[in-house]
N, C-alpha and C positions, 0 to 999 in steps of 0.2 A: 504493500500500500504506500510505500514511501513517496513514489513519484506524484501521487495525488494528495497525500496527506499535507504536503507543504502549502498548496494554495488554500485548502480548507482551513488549515491551521492559521494561515494569514488572515482569513476571513473571521475566524473565531477570535483571534487575538485583538481584533478591532473592537470587540464588544466586551466590556468589563463583566467579569463573573460568568461568562458563557463558556461551556465546554461540551464536547460531543457526547460524552457519557451521560452528563446531566440532562442533555436534551432528550436522548433516547429513553432515559429513566422517567422523565417527567411527562413526555408526550408519547403515548403508545402509538405503535405503527408508524414511527418516523425513522427515516434512514438518511440522515444528512450527508453521509459519505457517498451516497448514490444519487441523492436528489437535493440539489442546493436549495430549492424552494422550501423543503422541510426545515432547513436551518433558518431561512428568512421568516417563515411563519412562526417558528418557535420564539425567535427573538422578538418579533412583532407582538406576539401574545404576551410576553413578559412586559414589554413597554406599555401596552394597552391596559394591562392589569393595574399597573401603577397609575395610569391616567384615569381609568374608569372606576377602579375599586372592585371590578368584577374578576372572579377567579379565572385563571388561565384555562382550566378544564372546560369552561363554557366558551371562552373566546376562541380557542384554537380551532375547533371543528366548524366554526362559523366564518373563518377566513377563507373566502372562495376565490375562484378564478374570475377574470374579467372577460368581457366579450371581445376585447381587442386591446392592443398596446396603448391606444390613445386614452383608454379608460383606466390605465394603471396596470400594475402587476398583480396586486392583491386587492380584493374588495371586501368591505365589511358592511352588511346591512345592519344598521344600528338597532332596530327592533329585536333582532335575534338575540341580543344580550339581556332582554327582558328587564330593563331598568325602569323602575316605576317613579312617578312623581314629576317627570318632565316629558314634554313632547320629543319624539325622536329627532325632529329636525333641529330643535334647540340643543339637544345632547350632541348631535353631530358637530355643530358649530363650536360648542364648548370644548369637546375633546380634541378637535383639530387645533384649536388655539393652545391647548395644554401640551400638545405633542412636542417633545424636545426639538429645538432647532438644530442641535448638534448631534442628532442620531447618526451613528457611523454607517448604517446600511440604507436608511430611507430618508427621502426629503419629507417635508411637512405634508400631511394628507390634503387632498382636495375634497371639498364637500359638494355632493349633488343631492340636494333635498335630504333624504334619510340614509344616504350611503356615504361611506368614507372610502376614497380611493388612494392607494399607496403606491408610489413609484420608487423603484430601487435606485440607489445612487450608482452611477455608471462604473466608476473605476473599480470598486471591490468586486462587482459582478464579472466584469470583463476579465479581470486577473484570476478569477476562480473558475469560470465555466470553460474557457478554452483549454486550460491544462487538464481539467477533468475529462473533457471529451477526448483529448489526445491520449490520455492514459487508458480510459475505458474502451475506446475504439468501438468495435462491433457490439460490445456489451452495454454501451451507454444507453440509458433509458430503461433498462430492464432490471427488475428486482427479483432475484431467484428465491428470496425468502417467502414470497407469496405462495409458492408451491410446497412449502414445508408443512408437515403435519403439526409441528411445533416450532415456530421461528426462533424460540429461545433455546431449543435443543435439536440441532440438525441431525443428531444421531438417530432420531425417531423416523427419519426418512421422508420421502416425497409423498405428496398426494398424487393419486392416479386418476386420470380422466380418459374416458373413451369418447372419441369423436367419430360418429358414424356419418359418412357423407359420400356423395357422388352416386353410388348404387345404380348403375345402368342395368339394362336387361341384356343378357348374353344374346348374341346374334342379331342385335339391333344396334345400329350406329348411335353414337352418343349425340343427343340433341340438346337444344338450348336449356331445357329445364335441368338436365343433369349438369350442364355447364355452371349454372348458378350455384347448385349445391356443392360442386367441386371447388369453385373459387372461394365461396364463403367458408366451407369446411377447411380448406387449406389455410386460410387466414386465421381461423379460430385455433387450429392446431399450432400454428406458429406463435400465436399470442400466448397460449398456455405454456408452450415449451419455453418461451422467453421469460415467463413468470416462474419457471422452475418446477412445473408439474411434470410428472411422468406421463407422456401423451401416447395413447394407443390409437392409431388411425385405422378404422375399420371400413372396408368397402363391402356393403351387404348387397350382393348381386341378385338381380332377378334371374334366377338360373334353374327354375323348377316349375312344373305345371304341364298341362295338356299341350301347350304350344310347342314343347320340345318333342312330344310325340309326333306332332304335325311336321316339325322341322326334319326329324329323322326320316319320315316318309318322303319328304321333298328331296333329301340328299340321296336316298336310295333310287329315286326316279331320275333326278336331273343333276346330281352332284358332280363336281369336277375337281379332282384331287389337286391339280396344279393351281387352280383358282383359289381353292381353300387354303393352300400353303401360302400363296402370295398375299392374299387380302381376305383373311377369314371372316371378318365382321361384315364386309360388304357382300361377299359371296353368299354367306348364310342369310343375310337380309333379303337379297334378291330371290333366293330360293323360297324364303318364308312368304314374301309378297306374292310370288307365283302360285304357291300351293294354296294360299289363303284366297286368292282370286278364284281358283278352281273350286275350292270348297264352297265359297259363297254362291257361285253359279250352280253348283250341284244341289245345294239346299233350295235355291229358287226353283230349279227344275222339279225336284221331288215334291215341293209344295204344290206346284201347278198340277202335277199328275195325281196327287192326293185329292186335290179339289175337284178333279175331273172324275173321281170315283175309283181310280186305279189302286190296286193293292201294291204298296211300295215297301212293305216291311222287309222283304229280302234285300232290296236295294239299300234301305236305311242301315240294315245290319252290317253291310259291307261298305258304307259310305266313308269318305275321308275323315269326317268328324268321329265316327265310331272307331275307325282304324287308329286314329291319333289317341283316342281314349284308351284303347287296348294297349297301344305301345307304351303310353305313360304308366299304365297299370303294371306292365312288365318292369319299368324303371322302379316303381315304388316297391315291387316284389323283389327287387335287387337282382334282376336277370343280368348275368355278367356281360353279354353282348350289347344289350340295350344301354347299360351303364357305361360301357367302354366308349361307345360312340358319343354319348352325351358328354362324358368327361373330356373327350378329345375336342369337341366344340368349345367347351368351357375353357380348357387350358390354352387353346389357340387364341381365343378372344382375349384372355387376360394378358397374354404376351403383347397383343396389339394395343390394348388399353394402356399398358405400362409405358409404351412409346409416347402416347398422347399425354399421359400424366407427367412424364419427364419434361416435356416441352413447357408444361405449366408449373414446373418446380414443385411437383407433388409426388409423394410416395405413400404407400400403405404398409402397415405392419401386418395386416391380415386381410386376405380376400375371403370373406365369409359368404353367406348366401342362404337363400331359402332352402336349398338342397341340404344344407348342413344340419337342419333341425330334424331330429329323428322322429319317426312315428311314435316310438315309445315315449319320448319326452312330451309329445303333444297329447297322447292318451293319458299320461299322468296328470297333466294340467287339466284336461277335460274332466277326469274323475274328481280332481280336487275342487273344481268349480261346482260339480254336482253335489259333492259332500257338503260344501259350504252354502249350498242353495243359492249360488250366484246365477246359474243359468237354469232354464226350464225348457221342457219340450213344447214344441209348437208345430203341429202337422208333421210330426216325425223328425223335424230338425231341432237343433238346440239354439236358443237365443238368450240374450241377457236383456231384461226389462229394467233399465236403470231407474225408471220412475218408482219402482217398488223397492229399490235398494238405497237410493240417495234422495234425501228429502228435498222438497221445494223445487224451484226452477232449474237448479243444476241437474237433477235427475231427469227432468223432461228434455233438457237440452242434449243430454247424452244419448237419447233415443233408444232404439232396440236392435242392436247389432246381432247378426247371426254369428255363431262360433263354430257350428258344425252342420253340414248339409244333411239331407235325408239319407243319402247313400253312405253317410259316415265320414265323408271327406272333411278334414279340418280346413277352416278358412284362415285368411291372412292374420286375423286377430289372435287366433289360437297359436299360430306359428310364431308371431311376434312376442306373445307372452312367454312361450317356451324359450325363445332366443334370449330375451331380456334376463330371465332368471338364470339361464345357462351362463350368460356373460358374467353375471355377478358372482356366480360360483367359481368361474375360471379366473377372473381378473380381480375380484373384490375391489371394484372401483369406488372412488370417493364421489365421482360425478360422471354422468354420461349425457352427452348432447346428441340429439338427432337433428341433422341439418336436412330438413325435408320441406317441400313447398307448402304454402298455406292451405292448399286444397286438402291436405291431410290433417288439418287442425283437429277435426272431430275424432278421427281415427286415433291420434296420439293421446287426446284427452281420455278417450275410452280405455286405451291401453294402460295409461298410468293409474286410472281409477280402479281397473280390475286388479292390478298388482296390489294396490292398497287394500281392496276388499278381500283378497286372498290372504291377507295378514302380513304383507310386506310393505307397510307404510314407509319404513326406514329406507327401503330400496326405491320406492316410488318418488320419495322426496329428493333423491339424488339425481333424478332424471329431468331433463329439460328439452323442450322442442324449440329449436331455432328455425323460424319459418321465413319464407320470402315470397315475393310476388312473381308475376309472369314476365317473360320477355316477349314483347309484341313485335310484329313486323319481321318475324323469322321464317315465315313460310315462303316458298317459291310461288310463282304465278299460278301454278297448277294446284296450289293448296297443300303441297307436300312439305314436310318438315325439312329444314336445312340442317345438315349434320356438321358436327364440330370440325372435323378435318377440312371440310369445304370452307367453313367460315374462316378458320385460321389461315388457309391458303389464300383466300380472297383478301384478307386484311394485310397479309405479308406482301402480296403482289402490289397492293395499293401503297404500302409504305416504301417498297422498293422503287416504285415510280417517283415518289416524292424525293427520295434520297438522290436519285440520278440527276435531278434538276441542278444540284450543286456539284459540278464535275470535279472541282478541286478537292472538296472534302470527301467525295465518293471515292476518289483514287487513293485516299489514305486509309480507307477501312480495309482491314485484313480479309474479312469474310462478309461481303455486303449482304449475301442472301441470309446468312445466319443472323446478322444484325437486324435485317428487315423482319425476320421471323419474330425476334424478341420484341421489336417495336410493335408489331402487329398484335402479339399476345398482350403486351402492355396496354394497348388501346382498348382491346376487348375487356380486360380485367378492370381497368379504371372506369370505363363506362358502367360496368356492372355494379361497381362499389360506390358510385357517386351519390346515389340517393339512399334513403333508409331502405333496409332490406325488404320490408313489407310492401314497398311501392312497386307497382308495375313500371316497366320502362320500355321505350321503343328503341330497337336496335337501329342505329344510324351510322352507317359506314363513313359518310362525309364528316360528321361531327367528331367521331371518335378518333379518326386518323389525323386530325388537324394539329398543327404545332401551336395554334393560337387557342386561347381558352384553357379551361381546366381539364386537360386530357392526359392520357398516358404518355404520348410523345412529348408533351410539354415538360413533364417531370423528367423524362429520359434526357431531353435536351439540356435541362438545368444541370443534371449530373455530369453529362459529357462536357459541358462548357467549363465547369469547375475543374475537371480533369485536364482540360486543355490549358487552362491558366497555370496549373501546377507544372505541367510538362514544359511550357514556355519559360517559366521562371527558373527552372533548374535548381531549386533549393532542396537540400537533403533534409530528412527527418531530424537529424542531429542539429542542424542549423535552426530549424523551426522551433525546436525545444528551447532555444536560447533567445527567442524573439522578445523584444521589449514591448509588451502588450499595452503599456501606458500610452503608447503613441496612437492607440485606437480611440480617438475622441469624437469622430464624426457621428452624427445621429444615426445614420444608416448602419454603421458598425455596431453601435450600442444596441440598436433594435434587433439585429441578427443575434446578438448574445442573449437578449431577453427571450427571443423565440427559442433558442437552444436550451436555455435554462428551464423552459416549460415542457420540454419533451418527456421527461420521466412522468410528469403529471398526466400528460396525454395518454401514455401507455397505461397508467393506473386507472384512468377514467374509462379507457376502452375495455378494461376487464369488467367494468360495470355495465357499459352500454352494449358490448358485444356487437358493435356496428363498425364495419370497415370504414364507413364515411367519417367516423370520429378521427381516424388516422389521416385519411385523405384531406379533410378540411384543414388540418394542421399543416400537412405537406404543401398544400397550395398557398397557405398564408406565408410559410417559410420561403417558398420559391418566388412569390410576388415581392417579398422584402428583398430577396437576393437580386432579382432583376432590376429593381429600382436603385440598388446600391452601386452598380458597376460604374456609373458616371462619377460618383464621389470617391470611389476607392480603387483607383488605378493601381495595378500591381506591377506588371512589366513596364520598366522605364521610370519607375519612381525611385527615390533615394534608397540605398540598400537596406538600412534598418527598417524604414517604413514598408518596403516591399516585403521583408520577412514578417513583420507584424500582420500586415494585411493577408499575406498568404497563410499564416497560422490561423487566422479567422476563417478564411475560405475553405481551408482543409478541414477544419472542425465542422463547418456547415455541410461539407460534402459527406462527412462521416454520418452526421445526423440524418441527412437526406437518404443516404444509402440504407441506414438502419430502418427507416420508415418504409422505404420501398420494398426491402426484403420481407418486412413484417407482413405486408399485404400480398406478397407472393411474386413481386417483380424482380427481374435480374437487372441491376443497374448496368448500363452500357458505358464504356469509356470513350468511345468515338462514334460519331454518327454524321 
């Protein structure tokens, strides 16, 4: 810790009676050696306690963020201190007047009706935040203590979280809905890993059901071994579409003949639908040949999915799926639900009538889901109950997140409630559904879904066209096609994360690939430009470490430092919101401040010591920007 202890110690020494151990002891959940703002808030709480007579334990939690740097660095809503006898606006004026003129870390507060806004003094912050970012590097902003079972005793180990996301259907190409789950799930996995949790990433594949019987029939009739090896997902999808079309036509024909009075029972008994059902029955009965073909389709599809996931900076620890839930486990759950009188018979099927089990409106809202069909087949809900309980047994998780579209809100509410009614409230309480809205405008003119590989190819082509317009820069890029691919993926991911998860958004190629506005390419350009400045300046890390940071007095330099000091708070807040847009909003504020600083803070061509100081600032900004970009799943590019 020596390299970073010095600047923090310098900061602490400026305040009489303040030391890091005392801050940690007095203010729970503070980490001043990782988050400078914790130290600032602790000091401010001490000063305000003297000014107001209110206990620091009440003041500290009410010291909040501001909406922008023009509103200060820390804000206090006066009514939150619950002081009686005077109006809040009078107290605000009185306390502002009493605030010491000579405070080492803050200027006197400004009053806005019932709010006090506090601005940090520039020099102490600049001299602390840049060395802290330099020292922490890729770890800056992240606090691993959040993931400990007991932050005071690391030997008790990490908390474990399962993130289930992506979950496409085998033999069907990856479409936009899966893309949203994949992007958001990847981000949440990064977020919890950065916070020190043991993260298990699970892909729960749609890999079981009668449609695999139908697919096997199609492969036996029309399959092409070479095409299967080359592009398994698209080949299987084409087969599935072909056999499905045949089956639909066959059903229509049988219906017509039936209506005409013809006996079609023999034809129905050997229809494609019935053959598919019989084939799937062979799979559930564990017929070796049927399972071998199914497993081959599954394995080849996973290999192909892994290529796509690698492009999106995503990996999985486990490829699970509906097929992995045994009939025995589902029967056990079914019996338990009957024993506890959770489900009841209805026309030979089994259903759950929540209105009889859960009082009031909640019971009615949960409706009456089927859990077993008349023929004894378990439905999705039974499978999901078995899978959830099996996961808890296997992983003993502290939290599990399902990243699934909002169309499944009811299904997941039903799932968690059944787990609770089965007597596992402790497990149900650990589960959370992270939902999201739809991507609009993703269909082709024929009304068919656009698949992920096509989308990524299209945006990469578009970015490549844009890059070629600047011949000079284009000639310096080592692998232009790979860079175009990264930029294309960045544009898709940033557009997806720009609004709140629950909002629908319209897929817009022109907007997302623009270098103007708040887009993925804009963030990548900001990172590449900082890298270019560093290259042109030709200053080593050792030289940067000796930079005289007191030379950074310009408003734009100070504001960049204020933004950087706020990054650990943004990460902490994101663990509460679980919204990628929390991070993106910060990154765009940082890059806007960066863009407006270049005119004031010339690096190359300025006096050597000033050049070093400004480069130290810009290198720190680049670190923070890259940390934020990686958190949301982007690969920062160095040239473009």
